[in-house]
N, C-alpha and C positions, 0 to 999 in steps of 0.2 A: 802318782804325783798328788800331793795335796795342794791346797790353795795358798800355802804360806809363800810360795814363789810370787804369786800375784800380789799379795799384800806387800811383800818386800819391794818389788819393782814399782808398784804404785806409790809407796811411801817415799822411795828414793827420788822418783820423778817429781813428786810434790815438793819435797825438801829442796831439790835443785831449783824448781820453778819459783818458789817463794824466797829462797836465799836468806832465810833467817831461822831462828830456833822455833820449832813447832812442837807443841805438847802432844802426848799420845792421844789425848781426847780430840784435838783438832785433826790429827792424822786419821784417827778412827772414823770421825764424821765424814771426811773426804773419801775414805776408802769404803765406807759403808759396812763397817764391822765394829767390834767392841775394843775399847782401849787395852784390855788385858791381852787380847790377841796381838795387837800392835806391839805392845811391850815385849811379848815373847819373841816375836819375829825380829824386832829391832835389836834385842839383846844379842842375837846371833850375828847380826850385821856389825854391832859394836865390837864384838869379840875379835872380828877379823879386820877391824879398823875402817870400815866403810862409813860409819856414822860415829858421832860423838854425842855424849849426853851432858846435860847441864841440870843440876838438881835445884830444887827450890820452887818458889811460887811462879817464877817466870822461866822455869826449866823446860826441858824437852830435848829434841833431837836436832842435830845439824849434820849436813853432809860434809865429809872430811875431804874428799877428793874432787877433782874436776869431773863433771858428769861424762865428759868424753873419755875418761880413763876407766870408768866403771863399766865393764862388760856384764852382760847377763850371765855369762859363764861364771864370773866371780860371785855373783849373787847366788847362783845355784850351788856352787861349791860351799859357800858360807852356810847354806841351809841343808847341805848334804841331801840334795834332791835327786831322785831317780825319776826320769820322765816316762820311761817305759818299763813296766814290770807287771807281773801277774800275781794276783793274790791266791790263785788256785793253780795247781799243776795236775795235768791229766796223766793217766796211766799209773803204773806202780813198778818201780825198779826191780822188785822181787818176782814179778810175773815172768813166765816162760814164753813171752811173746816179744819179738824184736821191736814191734811198734810200741806196745804198752810199756816195756821196760826202758825204752830210750827216748820217748817223746818229750818228757819233761826237760831232760838235759839239752836236747836240740832246741826247744823253745826258749829255754833260759839263755842260750847262746845268741839266739836271734834278738831277744829283748835287750841283752847287753850291748850288742852291736848297734841296735836302734838308739839306745840311750847315748852311746858314744857319739853317734851322728848328730843327735840333738845338741849335745854339749859342744861339739865342734861348731855348729851353726851359731850357738849363743856367744861364742868368742868374737863374732863379727857384729854384734848388736850392742850399742851402748845406751846408757840412760839418757844421754844428750840427744841421741838419734830419736828415741821414743818421744822426748819432749818436742822436738821439731815436727814429728809426725802429728802430734796432737795440735800443735799450732796451725799446721796446714789444714787439718780436718776442720778446725774451728773457723778458719778463714773461708773455706769452701762453703760451710753451712751458712755463714753470714752473707756471703755473696749470693747464694741461692735465695735466702730470705729477702734480700734487698730487691732482687729481680721479681720474685713471686709475690 
């Protein structure tokens, strides 16, 4: 998995929280990345209808749907993210050893199943839920600061 998923989720939560059009520069500043990266990720979200763009001097991005309707699964789908995968495979299918010739296929199946499990879990988490968690965390920090 690359960090595009985190950029997308962060951007969607920020857009929902602000409730207005936000430029790629402002999004990038809040996400702590560069505007070109934000534009690349947001283009994929726009393609599937999760955000809209407005061009011009006061242009930027706005969230299209209610935050409660946007699951992290839909974000992952839009970005074509695989959460569990290997960049290297052990063994060699041409070897005359049961272990060496079959291990890569068995591991690929395990990774695929783990990825499917991740995607199923993401169907239960929404952008709105993440915003609520952030609000809770901030309130807890403020309460601790007031006491301490």
